C-alpha positions in Angstrom: -0.3 -0.1 0.0 1.6 3.4 -1.0 0.4 5.3 2.0 -0.8 4.2 5.5 -2.1 5.7 8.7 -4.0 9.0 8.4 -3.9 8.8 4.7 -4.9 5.4 4.1 -8.1 6.2 6.2 -8.6 9.2 4.1 -8.2 7.2 1.0 -10.7 4.5 2.4 -13.2 7.2 3.0 -12.8 8.7 -0.8 -13.5 5.1 -2.1 -16.7 4.5 -0.3 -18.1 7.8 -1.3 -21.2 7.0 -3.7 -20.8 7.3 -7.3 -23.8 8.0 -9.7 -24.2 5.8 -12.8 -20.8 3.9 -12.5 -18.8 7.3 -12.5 -15.2 7.0 -11.4 -15.5 10.0 -9.7 -17.4 10.8 -6.6 -19.0 14.1 -6.4 -18.3 17.2 -4.2 -21.7 17.1 -2.9 -21.1 13.7 -1.5 -18.0 14.9 0.7 -19.5 15.0 4.1 -17.0 17.1 6.6 -18.4 15.9 9.4 -17.6 12.4 8.8 -14.2 13.0 8.5 -13.9 13.6 12.0 -9.9 14.5 13.3 -8.5 14.7 9.5 -10.8 17.6 9.0 -7.9 20.2 10.2 -5.4 18.8 7.8 -7.9 19.0 4.8 -8.1 21.4 2.1 -10.7 21.4 -0.9 -9.6 23.1 -3.9 -11.8 23.8 -6.9 -9.9 24.6 -10.4 -11.2 27.7 -12.2 -8.8 27.7 -14.7 -4.9 26.5 -15.0 -4.0 29.2 -12.5 -6.9 29.8 -10.9 -7.7 27.4 -8.2 -9.6 28.4 -5.3 -9.5 27.2 -1.9 -13.1 26.6 -1.0 -13.1 24.9 2.1 -10.2 24.2 4.8 -10.4 22.4 7.9 -10.8 25.3 10.8 -7.7 24.6 12.8 -5.5 25.2 9.6 -7.5 28.3 8.7 -7.5 29.8 11.8 -3.7 30.1 12.0 -2.9 32.5 9.0 -3.7 36.2 9.5 -6.1 36.2 6.8 -8.8 33.4 5.8 -7.4 31.5 3.3 -11.0 30.1 1.9 -11.7 32.1 -1.6 -7.8 32.5 -2.1 -6.4 31.4 -5.3 -4.0 28.5 -4.1 -1.1 30.0 -6.4 -0.8 32.9 -4.0 0.5 30.3 -1.6 3.0 28.9 -4.4 6.6 29.4 -4.8 7.2 31.3 -8.4 9.3 29.0 -9.5 7.3 25.8 -8.7 4.0 27.8 -10.4 4.0 25.3 -13.7 5.1 22.2 -11.7 2.0 23.0 -9.4 -0.3 23.6 -12.2 0.8 20.0 -14.0 0.1 18.3 -10.8 -3.5 19.5 -10.7 -3.9 18.6 -14.4 -2.8 15.1 -14.0 -5.0 14.6 -10.6 -7.9 16.3 -12.7 -7.4 15.6 -16.5 -6.7 12.1 -16.2 -8.1 11.5 -13.5 -5.8 9.9 -11.3 -4.6 10.4 -7.2 -1.5 12.0 -6.3 0.8 11.4 -3.4 3.4 13.8 -2.9 6.2 13.3 -0.5 8.5 16.7 0.2 10.7 18.2 2.9 9.6 21.5 4.8 11.8 23.5 6.8 9.7 24.1 10.4 10.4 27.7 12.2 13.4 26.4 14.2 15.0 25.7 10.8 14.8 21.8 11.1 13.8 19.9 8.0 10.5 17.8 8.3 9.4 15.0 5.6 5.8 15.3 5.3 3.3 13.4 2.6 0.3 15.0 0.8 -2.6 12.9 -0.8 -4.7 14.7 -3.3 -8.1 12.9 -4.9 -10.2 14.4 -7.5 -13.8 15.0 -7.1 -16.5 16.0 -9.7 -18.7 18.8 -10.0 -22.5 18.8 -10.5 -22.4 18.1 -14.1 -19.8 15.4 -13.6 -16.9 17.1 -14.9 -13.4 16.5 -12.6 -13.2 20.2 -11.0 -12.4 19.7 -7.5 -9.5 18.3 -5.4 -9.4 17.2 -1.9 -6.2 17.1 -0.2 -5.0 15.7 3.0 -1.3 16.2 4.4 0.4 14.8 7.5 4.2 14.6 9.2 5.4 10.9 7.8 7.1 10.0 10.8 4.3 11.2 13.2 1.0 9.9 11.6 -1.1 10.2 14.9 -3.7 13.1 15.2 -2.7 14.6 18.2 1.1 15.2 17.2 0.6 16.7 13.7 1.4 20.5 13.5 -1.5 22.0 11.8 0.4 24.6 10.2 2.4 23.4 7.3 3.7 25.7 4.2 4.0 23.8 1.3 5.7 25.7 -1.5 6.7 22.3 -3.1 10.2 23.3 -3.5 11.9 20.2 -1.7 9.6 17.8 -3.2 11.2 14.2 -3.1 8.8 11.9 -4.8 5.2 12.2 -6.6 3.7 9.2 -7.2 0.3 8.2 -9.0 -2.4 5.7 -8.0 -4.6 4.3 -10.4 -8.3 5.2 -9.8 -9.9 3.8 -13.0 -8.7 5.9 -15.5 -4.8 5.3 -16.1 -1.5 6.9 -14.9 -1.1 10.0 -16.2 1.8 11.2 -18.1 3.5 13.6 -15.5 7.1 14.5 -15.2 8.4 16.5 -12.2 10.7 19.0 -13.1 13.0 20.0 -10.2 13.6 23.7 -10.2 16.7 25.7 -9.7 17.1 26.5 -5.9 16.5 30.1 -4.9 19.1 31.9 -2.9 17.5 33.3 0.0 17.7 37.0 0.4 18.4 38.1 3.8 16.5 41.4 3.6 13.4 40.0 2.7 11.2 37.9 4.7 9.7 34.2 3.6 7.0 34.9 0.5 4.5 33.5 2.9 4.8 36.1 5.8 2.0 38.0 4.7 -0.2 35.4 5.5 0.9 34.5 9.1 -0.7 35.3 12.3 0.4 38.5 14.3 -1.4 38.0 17.4 0.0 35.2 19.6 -2.2 32.5 21.3 -3.9 32.9 24.5 -1.1 30.8 26.4 1.4 33.2 24.9 2.9 31.3 22.4 2.6 31.8 18.7 1.3 29.6 15.7 4.8 28.2 15.1 5.8 25.0 13.6 
């Protein structure tokens, strides 16, 4: 099995969603957030309007509350590093146009500068007309797959992708090839590009929303 733990349960949930008239994909309306329980804070729902216009239409409440402004309604490409724009667009196309499930494994840097390996599972959903339009995704730490030890605030700019794997869900494997971008030199005088979304107020206990 290419996924285990939380992601395996997420995949099983997707497989169990009802399909109409033998369709490969379940519809967005079949998704019941209340059934996802502890997974919900790790889940985002994306809606592709155009190649570079992918709206965050739903996100787990814990994750969304940890950003300076609400992410619902944002274009997902606003959270994508500039040199990963084409790779990300191709990934969304592979998931929706094939359609197929995608597993992305990457390394992120936490607030303390230490690396952490995470895995994301992206699954397609159809709109009311049966067209593949939505992507529902779940991200977890690979070495800490239990619910109570997952950091809810993960900045995924896809610059340190280690592996992208696809699962055939009934329509075959997409011809997707990940192009590793040239590393960007950090600018000491320039804060990280995602900082504009981070909270400026501390938690009630005095700590901030840090990794």
